[in-house]
C-alpha positions in Angstrom: 13.3 -19.4 -12.6 11.9 -15.7 -11.3 10.5 -15.2 -14.6 8.5 -18.8 -14.5 8.0 -17.8 -10.6 6.6 -14.3 -11.2 4.8 -15.1 -14.8 2.8 -18.6 -14.0 -0.9 -18.6 -13.9 -2.7 -19.0 -10.8 -6.5 -19.1 -9.8 -7.7 -15.2 -9.1 -10.3 -16.1 -6.6 -8.1 -13.8 -3.9 -7.9 -10.9 -6.3 -11.6 -11.3 -6.9 -12.7 -11.7 -3.6 -10.1 -8.9 -2.2 -11.5 -6.4 -5.1 -15.6 -6.9 -3.5 -13.6 -6.7 0.1 -11.9 -3.7 -1.0 -15.0 -2.0 -2.6 -17.2 -2.2 0.4 -14.9 -1.0 2.7 -13.8 2.2 0.7 -17.5 2.9 0.1 -18.2 2.7 3.9 -15.0 4.9 4.8 -16.4 7.4 2.5 -19.9 7.4 3.5 -19.1 7.4 7.1 -17.1 10.0 6.7 -19.9 12.1 6.0 -22.1 10.8 8.3 -19.9 11.1 11.7 -19.0 14.8 10.7 -15.6 14.0 9.6 -16.0 16.0 6.6 -17.2 19.2 8.3 -14.9 18.9 11.1 -11.8 18.1 8.6 -12.5 19.6 5.7 -15.2 23.0 5.8 -15.1 24.3 9.2 -11.2 25.1 9.1 -10.7 28.6 7.2 -7.8 26.6 5.4 -5.9 23.2 5.7 -2.8 22.1 6.1 -1.4 20.2 2.9 1.3 18.3 2.1 3.7 20.4 1.7 4.0 21.2 -2.5 0.4 20.6 -2.9 -1.1 23.7 -1.5 -3.0 23.8 -5.1 -5.3 21.0 -3.6 -7.8 22.8 -1.8 -11.9 21.6 -0.1 -14.0 22.4 -2.6 -16.3 25.5 -1.6 -19.7 25.2 0.3 -20.7 21.4 0.4 -18.7 20.4 -2.2 -16.8 17.9 -0.4 -20.0 16.1 0.7 -20.7 15.1 -2.8 -17.1 14.8 -3.6 -17.1 11.7 -1.2 -20.2 10.7 -1.8 -18.9 10.0 -5.5 -15.7 8.3 -3.9 -18.0 6.0 -1.8 -19.8 5.0 -5.3 -17.0 4.5 -7.0 -16.3 2.0 -4.3 -19.4 0.2 -4.7 -18.8 -0.2 -8.6 -15.7 -1.2 -7.9 -17.2 -3.9 -5.5 -19.6 -5.0 -8.2 -16.5 -5.1 -10.8 -18.5 -2.8 -12.7 -16.2 0.1 -15.4 -13.9 -1.6 -13.1 -10.9 0.0 -14.2 -12.6 3.7 -14.9 -13.4 3.2 -11.1 -10.5 2.3 -9.5 -8.8 5.1 -11.3 -11.1 7.7 -10.6 -11.0 6.8 -7.2 -7.4 6.5 -6.8 -7.3 10.3 -8.3 -10.2 11.3 -5.7 -8.9 9.7 -2.6 -5.2 10.4 -3.3 -6.3 14.4 -3.9 -8.0 14.4 -0.5 -5.1 12.9 1.6 -2.8 15.5 0.2 -5.2 18.1 1.1 -5.0 18.1 4.6 -3.1 16.0 7.3 -4.2 17.6 9.9 -6.1 14.5 10.1 -3.2 12.0 9.3 -3.5 8.1 9.6 -1.4 5.6 8.2 -4.4 3.7 6.9 -5.1 7.3 4.9 -1.8 6.4 2.9 -2.4 2.8 2.9 -5.8 2.9 0.6 -3.5 5.5 -1.6 -1.0 2.7 -2.3 -3.4 -0.1 -3.0 -5.9 1.6 -5.3 -3.0 2.6 -6.8 -1.5 -1.0 -7.7 -5.2 -2.0 -8.1 -5.5 0.3 -11.1 -2.7 -2.2 -12.8 -4.4 -5.5 -11.8 -6.9 -7.7 -13.5 -9.5 -7.5 -10.7 -12.7 -7.5 -12.7 -11.9 -10.7 -14.5 -14.6 -12.8 -13.1 -17.2 -12.1 -10.3 -17.7 -8.9 -12.1 -20.7 -6.8 -14.2 -17.7 -6.2 -16.5 -17.0 -9.9 -17.1 -20.9 -10.3 -17.2 -21.1 -8.3 -20.0 -18.4 -8.9 -21.5 -17.4 -12.6 -21.8 -13.8 -12.0 -23.4 -12.8 -10.5 -20.1 -14.0 -13.7 -18.0 -10.9 -15.7 -16.6 -10.3 -17.9 -13.8 -6.9 -16.9 -13.7 -4.1 -14.4 -13.2 -0.1 -13.8 -13.5 1.7 -14.8 -10.1 3.1 -11.5 -9.5 -0.7 -10.0 -9.2 -0.6 -12.2 -5.7 3.1 -11.2 -5.0 2.6 -7.6 -5.6 0.3 -7.1 -2.5 2.2 -9.6 -0.5 5.3 -7.6 -1.2 3.5 -4.6 -0.2 2.0 -5.4 2.7 5.7 -7.7 3.9 6.8 -3.8 3.7 4.3 -2.4 6.1 4.2 -4.8 8.8 7.9 -5.1 8.6 8.9 -1.5 8.7 6.2 -1.5 11.6 7.8 -4.0 13.7 11.2 -2.5 13.5 9.9 1.1 14.2 9.3 -0.2 18.0 11.9 -1.2 18.8 13.0 2.0 20.7 13.1 3.0 24.4 9.7 4.2 24.8 8.4 1.2 23.5 10.8 -1.6 24.7 10.0 -0.1 28.2 6.4 -0.4 27.3 6.0 3.6 28.4 4.6 4.3 24.7 1.8 1.9 25.3 1.0 2.9 28.8 0.4 6.6 27.3 -1.6 5.0 24.4 -3.9 3.5 27.4 -4.4 6.2 29.5 -6.6 7.9 27.0 -8.7 4.8 27.1 -9.7 4.8 31.0 -12.9 5.5 30.4 -13.8 3.3 28.0 -16.8 0.5 29.2 -15.5 -2.2 30.6 -12.2 -2.6 29.4 -11.2 0.7 30.6 -9.4 -0.2 34.3 -7.9 -3.1 32.6 -6.0 -1.3 30.0 -4.7 0.3 32.6 -2.6 -2.6 33.9 1.2 -2.6 33.6 1.2 -6.3 32.7 -1.5 -5.6 29.8 1.4 -3.1 28.5 3.9 -5.5 28.9 1.6 -8.2 26.7 0.6 -5.1 24.5 4.0 -4.2 23.5 5.6 -7.2 23.2 2.7 -8.9 20.8 2.7 -5.6 19.0 6.3 -6.4 17.7 6.1 -10.3 17.1 2.8 -9.8 15.4 3.9 -7.0 12.5 6.9 -9.0 12.2 5.6 -12.5 12.2 2.2 -12.1 10.8 3.0 -12.3 6.9 5.9 -15.5 7.0 3.2 -17.2 9.2 0.5 -16.5 6.9 2.6 -17.6 3.8 3.5 -21.0 6.1 0.3 -23.5 5.5 0.8 -25.3 8.9 0.9 -21.9 10.6 -1.6 -20.1 8.7 -5.1 -20.7 10.4 -2.9 -20.0 13.6 -1.9 -16.6 12.2 -5.4 -16.0 11.1 -6.8 -16.7 14.2 -4.4 -14.4 16.1 -5.1 -11.6 12.7 -8.8 -11.4 13.8 -8.2 -10.7 17.4 -5.3 -8.3 17.1 -7.5 -6.4 14.5 -10.9 -6.8 16.1 -8.7 -5.1 19.5 -7.4 -2.3 17.3 -11.2 -1.7 15.8 -12.5 -1.5 19.4 -9.7 0.4 21.4 -8.4 3.0 18.8 -11.4 3.1 16.8 -9.5 3.7 13.6 -12.1 3.1 11.1 -12.0 0.5 8.3 -8.1 -0.2 8.5 -8.3 -3.4 10.6 -11.0 -4.5 8.7 -8.9 -3.9 5.4 -5.8 -5.6 6.8 -8.5 -8.6 7.5 -8.8 -8.4 3.8 -6.0 -8.5 2.7 -5.7 -12.6 4.2 -7.5 -13.6 1.3 -4.2 -13.6 -0.9 -2.8 -16.2 1.6 -5.9 -18.9 1.3 -5.8 -22.1 -1.0 -8.0 -21.3 -4.1 -10.2 -24.2 -3.0 -11.2 -22.5 0.4 -12.4 -19.8 -1.3 -14.1 -20.8 -4.0 -15.8 -23.1 -1.7 -16.7 -20.5 0.7 -17.1 -17.5 -1.2 -17.7 -18.8 -5.1 -19.4 -21.8 -4.5 -17.1 -23.9 -6.4 -14.2 -26.1 -5.8 -13.3 -26.0 -9.5 -9.5 -24.2 -9.6 -7.3 -23.9 -12.2 -4.2 -25.7 -11.3 -0.8 -23.2 -11.7 0.4 -24.0 -15.5 3.5 -22.4 -17.1 2.5 -19.8 -20.3 4.5 -17.5 -22.5 5.5 -14.6 -20.7 3.4 -11.4 -21.3 4.8 -8.8 -24.1 4.8 -6.2 -21.4 6.8 -8.2 -19.2 10.1 -5.9 -19.0 8.0 -2.9 -18.6 5.9 -4.5 -15.7 8.9 -5.7 -13.9 11.1 -2.0 -14.7 7.8 -0.5 -13.1 7.1 -2.5 -9.8 11.1 -2.9 -9.3 11.1 0.9 -9.1 7.6 0.9 -7.4 8.9 -0.9 -4.5 12.6 0.5 -4.1 10.7 3.9 -3.5 8.6 2.0 -0.5 11.7 0.7 0.9 13.8 3.8 1.0 10.9 6.2 2.2 10.4 4.4 5.6 14.5 4.7 6.2 14.9 8.3 5.2 15.0 9.3 8.7 18.2 7.8 9.1 20.0 9.9 6.7 18.4 13.4 8.3 20.1 14.9 11.5 18.7 14.1 15.0 15.8 12.2 16.0 12.8 11.7 13.9 10.7 11.4 17.3 12.1 14.9 18.0 12.0 16.4 14.6 9.5 14.7 12.4 11.0 14.6 9.6 10.8 11.8 8.1 8.0 10.6 9.8 5.1 10.1 7.5 5.2 7.7 4.8 7.0 5.4 7.1 4.7 3.1 8.6 5.5 4.2 11.9 2.4 3.7 13.5 1.5 5.1 17.5 5.4 5.5 18.7 4.6 8.7 19.7 2.8 11.8 21.9 3.6 15.5 21.0 1.7 18.3 23.1 3.6 21.9 22.6 3.0 25.4 23.0 3.9 28.4 20.9 3.4 31.9 20.9 3.6 33.4 17.1 5.2 36.8 16.7 4.8 39.1 13.5 7.1 41.6 12.9 6.6 44.3 10.2 10.0 44.6 8.4 9.6 48.5 7.4 7.7 49.6 10.8 9.3 47.4 13.0 5.8 46.9 14.7 5.4 43.8 16.5 2.2 42.0 17.2 1.1 38.8 18.8 -0.8 36.5 16.4 -4.2 35.4 17.9 -4.3 31.9 16.5 -7.7 31.0 17.2 -8.7 33.4 14.8 -7.2 31.4 11.6 -6.8 27.4 13.3 -9.3 25.1 14.7 -8.5 23.4 18.4 -7.1 20.6 16.4 -4.8 22.8 13.8 -3.4 24.3 17.0 -2.6 21.7 18.9 -0.6 20.3 15.4 1.2 24.0 14.9 1.8 24.0 18.6 4.2 20.5 18.2 5.1 19.8 14.7 7.4 22.4 12.4 6.2 21.6 9.3 2.6 22.7 10.6 4.6 25.5 11.7 6.1 26.9 9.1 3.4 26.4 6.9 1.2 28.5 9.2 4.0 31.2 9.0 3.8 31.0 5.5 0.1 31.5 5.5 0.5 34.5 7.5 3.4 36.2 5.1 0.7 35.7 2.0 -2.0 37.2 4.3 -0.1 40.0 5.3 1.9 40.3 1.7 -2.0 40.9 -0.2 -2.0 43.8 2.8 0.8 45.3 1.2 2.9 44.0 4.0 6.4 42.9 4.4 6.5 40.3 7.7 8.9 38.4 9.8 7.2 35.7 11.3 9.1 34.0 14.7 7.7 31.1 16.8 8.3 32.3 20.6 8.7 30.1 23.7 8.3 27.2 21.3 8.1 24.1 23.3 7.1 20.9 23.2 7.0 17.6 25.1 7.6 14.0 23.6 6.0 10.6 25.3 5.1 12.6 28.4 8.8 14.3 29.0 9.3 17.5 30.5 8.9 20.2 28.3 11.9 21.0 26.2 12.3 24.4 23.3 12.0 23.2 20.2 12.1 26.1 17.7 14.7 28.8 17.1 13.1 31.7 18.6 15.5 34.0 16.4 14.2 32.3 12.9 12.3 34.4 10.5 10.1 31.1 9.7 8.0 33.0 6.5 11.6 33.0 5.3 12.8 29.9 5.5 12.0 27.3 2.6 11.3 23.8 3.2 12.8 20.6 2.1 11.1 16.8 2.4 14.6 15.1 2.7 17.0 17.8 4.7 17.2 18.5 8.4 15.9 22.4 9.2 18.5 24.2 11.7 15.7 26.1 13.3 14.5 23.1 14.8 16.8 22.9 18.0 18.9 20.1 18.8 17.2 17.1 20.4 18.0 16.5 24.5 16.3 13.0 23.8 18.4 10.1 24.5 19.8 8.4 21.3 17.4 5.0 20.9 
């Protein structure tokens, strides 16, 4: 029964249209990074970037190289939208985007991660078998159907994203709307709506709606009687986020996903100017059926595990940040901190305090002051620099304190631990992070 459900042929108009939207949006994201100065601020001005740990070999190109890099990605986005050399274009975009995503995390956003995942999935999907330059040039590619599993791969990915985003909000600082209040304080200067966003009743509506929308929007889009209502609410929700939080293409990408929930007749009539739709028909299973099932099963098991891994790590993820990334924990915390770094020469016992502005941009200093992995990486950077000068050093984080969601500052890092001599684990707690005094949520 499951095989018949996944491998029947269905109309492919939703996939073709999503390919166009996806290509346009990623090209705007890449060209926009060039136009707004994001590349300069994030990848060129810093003397070094904070990579995802383990990917230190990924470094920004020298000079203006990253402008050419993003221009190439934007151009690949155009090729994806047009369906030109689609397979090459989407694979190349996935590799380049993933590399730049892993290259720096100072400007981390969940939608950067989502773009990497979706572009990865799109590498395996037949998104150029219609309304594409590839299909126009090679008539044998043309098809108005696809296997049903193609649609459900995207839908399942969305269910994971939205469900985990909703469940993650079920903790004290969100449920008492304090976190929403903190988010809105930074918007007080917004024209017209700034003061409106400071009202407590607005925070209550936003906090409640955020949980319910994330939890229910995908089921509501799947259920035909509630689909139009869910779509209207999606437009409101995502446009509100686009205006208030200014998070790039993410709200519009979220709206683009809704094409997978509408009837093929509607999509073809509006976007392809035809009502001709192929009805689902049973066909023989593809020869690589078992490989497909094994591949996507493995992929989704990983997607289900990553967002819950913090439950297997000691202490509160709000405090330690261990297991926070890649987990759809969106807009859940505000961190600020302070720290001094002391370098001690192991041979002479000479000690100096590091002038952080010599190494770090303002944004990087804020991250180093409040995120343990940034502190550890900075210590490793110092160790490497001094080693090149022939010095063996220890690095200590002195007077490290952080505030979570507006709470009073609390001691964060054990000042007696030499961070330069510590190792890093992605799935274990680091004992040099002092125990939190946050209430268990």
